[in-house]
C-alpha positions in Angstrom: -21.6 7.0 -8.0 -17.4 8.5 -7.8 -14.3 5.9 -7.7 -11.5 6.5 -5.3 -7.6 6.4 -5.6 -6.0 6.4 -1.5 -2.7 7.2 -0.7 -0.3 6.8 2.6 2.1 9.6 2.6 3.6 10.7 5.7 7.6 11.1 5.9 7.2 12.0 1.9 9.2 14.1 0.0 7.0 16.7 -1.7 8.4 15.5 -5.4 7.3 11.9 -4.9 3.6 13.5 -3.7 3.5 15.8 -6.4 4.0 13.2 -9.0 1.5 10.1 -7.3 -1.0 13.4 -7.3 -0.8 14.9 -10.8 -0.4 11.6 -12.3 -3.3 10.9 -10.1 -5.2 13.4 -12.0 -4.5 13.5 -15.4 -5.2 9.6 -15.7 -8.4 10.3 -13.4 -9.9 13.5 -14.6 -13.5 12.7 -13.9 -15.7 10.3 -11.6 -12.5 9.7 -9.7 -11.4 11.1 -5.7 -7.8 11.0 -5.1 -7.4 11.3 -1.5 -4.2 11.4 0.5 -4.0 10.0 3.9 -1.5 12.2 6.0 -0.7 14.5 9.4 1.0 17.8 7.6 0.2 19.8 4.7 2.4 23.3 4.4 4.9 21.7 1.9 1.5 20.6 -0.7 -1.1 22.9 0.1 -0.6 24.0 -3.7 -0.9 20.7 -4.8 -3.7 19.0 -3.4 -5.5 22.7 -4.2 -4.3 22.0 -7.6 -5.2 18.3 -8.2 -8.6 18.6 -6.1 -7.3 15.8 -3.9 -8.9 15.0 -0.6 -6.8 15.3 2.7 -8.2 12.5 5.6 -6.3 13.1 8.5 -3.6 10.6 10.3 -2.6 10.7 13.8 1.2 9.0 12.9 3.9 10.4 14.4 6.3 8.1 13.2 9.4 10.1 11.6 13.0 8.9 10.9 13.9 11.8 13.1 12.1 9.9 16.3 14.4 9.5 18.8 15.4 6.0 20.4 14.0 6.3 23.5 10.5 7.6 22.2 10.6 4.4 19.7 11.5 2.3 23.1 8.9 3.7 25.2 6.4 3.4 22.0 7.0 -0.6 22.3 6.8 -1.3 25.2 3.2 0.4 25.4 1.8 -0.9 22.9 3.3 -4.6 24.0 1.1 -4.4 26.9 -2.0 -3.5 24.8 -0.8 -6.6 22.5 -0.9 -8.6 25.3 -4.2 -8.1 26.4 -5.1 -7.8 22.8 -3.8 -11.7 22.9 -5.6 -12.7 25.9 -8.8 -11.5 24.7 -9.7 -9.1 27.6 -9.6 -5.8 25.2 -12.5 -8.0 23.0 -15.2 -7.0 26.1 -14.4 -3.6 25.9 -15.1 -2.8 21.6 -13.4 0.6 22.6 -10.1 -0.7 24.3 -9.8 -2.1 20.9 -10.3 0.8 19.0 -7.9 2.7 21.4 -5.6 -0.1 20.5 -5.9 0.8 16.9 -5.3 3.8 16.9 -2.2 3.8 19.4 -0.8 1.5 16.4 -2.0 3.8 13.8 -0.1 7.1 15.8 3.1 5.1 17.1 4.2 2.4 14.9 5.8 2.7 11.4 3.5 3.7 8.2 3.6 0.2 7.0 1.3 -1.0 9.8 -0.2 2.4 10.1 -1.4 2.9 7.1 -3.4 -0.1 7.2 -6.1 1.0 10.1 -6.6 4.5 8.6 -7.5 3.0 5.0 -9.8 0.8 7.3 -11.3 4.1 9.4 -11.5 6.0 6.0 -13.2 2.7 3.9 -15.9 2.4 6.7 -16.7 6.4 7.4 -16.6 7.0 3.8 -16.3 3.8 1.9 -20.0 4.0 0.8 -20.0 7.2 -1.1 -18.0 5.1 -3.8 -18.2 1.9 -5.7 -14.5 1.4 -6.3 -11.1 2.0 -4.6 -7.5 1.4 -5.5 -5.1 1.6 -2.4 -1.8 2.6 -3.4 2.0 3.4 -2.1 2.9 7.5 -2.5 7.1 7.1 -2.5 7.1 5.7 -5.8 3.9 5.5 -7.8 3.2 7.3 -11.0 -0.5 6.7 -13.0 -0.4 6.5 -16.7 -4.2 5.1 -17.2 -7.1 3.8 -15.6 -5.8 2.2 -12.3 -9.6 0.2 -11.4 -9.4 -1.9 -14.6 -9.1 -4.8 -12.3 -11.8 -4.2 -10.0 -14.2 -7.0 -9.6 -17.2 -6.6 -7.1 -16.3 -10.2 -5.9 -12.3 -10.2 -4.8 -9.9 -7.7 -4.1 -7.4 -7.5 -6.8 -3.9 -8.3 -5.3 -1.0 -7.5 -7.3 2.2 -10.5 -7.8 6.0 -9.3 -7.9 8.2 -11.0 -11.2 9.9 -13.5 -8.6 9.8 -16.3 -6.2 10.4 -16.1 -2.6 13.4 -18.2 -2.9 14.6 -15.3 -5.9 14.0 -12.2 -4.2 16.2 -11.5 -1.2 13.7 -8.9 1.2 11.0 -11.2 0.4 13.0 -14.3 1.6 14.4 -12.8 4.8 10.8 -11.2 5.9 9.2 -14.6 5.9 12.5 -16.1 7.5 12.7 -13.6 10.4 9.3 -13.4 11.1 8.1 -16.9 10.5 11.1 -19.5 10.5 12.8 -21.2 7.7 10.5 -24.5 7.8 7.6 -21.8 7.2 9.9 -20.0 4.1 10.2 -23.7 2.5 6.6 -24.6 2.6 5.7 -21.2 -0.1 9.8 -20.6 -1.6 8.5 -21.4 -4.8 5.3 -19.0 -4.6 5.3 -15.5 -6.0 5.2 -13.1 -3.2 2.0 -10.2 -3.4 3.5 -6.9 -3.4 1.2 -4.5 -1.0 1.9 -1.6 -2.3 -1.0 -1.7 -4.5 -4.2 -3.1 -4.0 -8.1 -3.2 -5.9 -11.9 -3.5 -5.1 -14.8 -2.3 -4.3 -15.2 -0.3 -0.6 -17.2 -3.2 0.9 -14.6 -6.1 0.2 -11.5 -4.3 0.4 -12.3 -3.3 4.3 -12.9 -6.2 4.8 -9.3 -7.8 3.7 -7.8 -4.9 5.9 -10.0 -6.0 8.4 -8.3 -9.5 8.7 -5.5 -8.4 8.1 -5.5 -5.4 10.6 -6.5 -8.0 13.4 -3.8 -10.5 11.9 -1.1 -8.0 12.1 -2.2 -6.3 15.7 -1.6 -9.5 17.7 2.5 -9.3 17.0 3.0 -5.8 15.5 6.6 -6.2 15.8 7.0 -9.5 14.1 8.8 -8.4 10.5 7.0 -6.2 8.0 3.9 -6.0 7.0 4.6 -7.7 3.2 5.6 -10.4 4.8 2.8 -10.4 7.5 0.7 -10.0 5.0 2.2 -13.1 2.3 2.6 -15.9 5.2 -1.5 -15.5 5.9 -2.1 -15.4 2.0 -0.3 -18.5 1.5 -1.3 -20.2 4.3 -5.2 -19.5 3.4 -5.4 -17.4 6.7 -7.9 -14.6 4.8 -11.2 -15.6 4.6 -12.3 -12.3 2.0 -11.8 -13.5 -1.5 -8.8 -12.3 -3.6 -7.5 -12.4 -7.1 -3.8 -12.6 -7.6 -2.5 -11.1 -10.6 0.6 -11.7 -12.2 2.8 -8.6 -12.3 2.8 -6.9 -16.0 -0.4 -8.5 -17.4 -2.9 -6.3 -15.3 -3.3 -2.5 -13.9 0.4 -2.6 -12.0 3.2 -3.2 -12.9 5.7 -3.8 -9.9 9.4 -2.9 -11.1 11.6 -4.5 -9.8 14.9 -6.3 -11.0 16.1 -6.8 -14.6 13.0 -7.9 -15.8 11.2 -4.7 -15.9 14.1 -3.7 -18.5 13.1 -6.6 -20.6 8.9 -5.8 -20.1 8.8 -2.6 -20.4 10.3 0.9 -22.4 9.0 4.7 -22.9 7.1 5.6 -26.0 5.9 9.0 -26.8 4.1 10.3 -23.4 4.4 7.2 -22.0 6.3 4.0 -20.2 4.7 1.1 -22.0 4.7 -2.9 -22.7 7.2 -4.1 -25.3 5.3 -6.8 -26.3 1.9 -5.5 -27.1 2.7 -1.5 -26.6 0.1 -1.7 -24.2 0.2 1.8 -21.9 0.8 0.2 -18.1 -1.7 2.6 -15.8 0.5 2.3 -12.9 3.8 2.2 -12.1 5.3 1.0 -8.9 8.8 1.8 -8.6 9.8 3.9 -11.4 12.5 5.6 -9.1 14.2 2.5 -8.8 15.3 3.1 -12.9 17.0 6.2 -13.7 16.0 6.4 -16.6 12.1 5.9 -16.1 12.7 8.3 -13.1 13.9 11.3 -15.3 11.2 10.7 -18.0 8.6 11.1 -14.8 10.1 13.4 -13.5 10.3 15.6 -16.8 6.4 15.1 -17.0 5.5 16.1 -13.6 8.1 18.0 -11.7 10.6 20.0 -14.5 7.2 21.8 -16.0 
């Protein structure tokens, strides 16, 4: 059986997509499918063919160019479906639940739409694979085996370096969505970055199914990473997970001063300063001009 890397790529630049696909293929030349979930191919067809990638269609229509009136109408319709969903009325009609999820994938922000697309793909084709790695496309580059943390028993989740108390965005997402009291309860914990996740297809689909069911009840509460971390740290998921500290597993979430303290460029790779080990997955390289230039020189400025 094969492994699969899956990225969600609507409203994505050609350069970001090229770096994602080319680095994924270079680091995983054999026994690995690379799948891009997208709604268009006109600007990337040559890169898809070059890297032998798979395209999985999403009906997502969300765009920075979407007009305010369209967003308001979409949100109004979603709210009516949400009310029926929360009242349990859709539960008597499985096709209506599926329709609600399709509506969320089509109209909601890609941060949410991607999870429904991931779940559709894994439910349809997960049986063909024994390992899956889910990843952002915008700011991820691969350097080595992304699947090193996968076990059959749990989903591998990747922590960030700073606690909620010491990181503005994660803190504000929790306070906005769940209030000050919820924040105080978890402020000393390390948040999970939901941009990367790894596991077997079955157990990964199980976690995503729980997550989709959770945010479908209140899809505009806060950004999805805030919803996920609140659920995880309050014990709302039944699926087994393993939380991996930043820079200690396959993925480095690059944010803050700690990234420069931990990473350096040696030869053709970005490595851990202390051990010299190659970091398999770089998440957030575009936040650091010297790392971004290094990645661009490998995969764009050929």
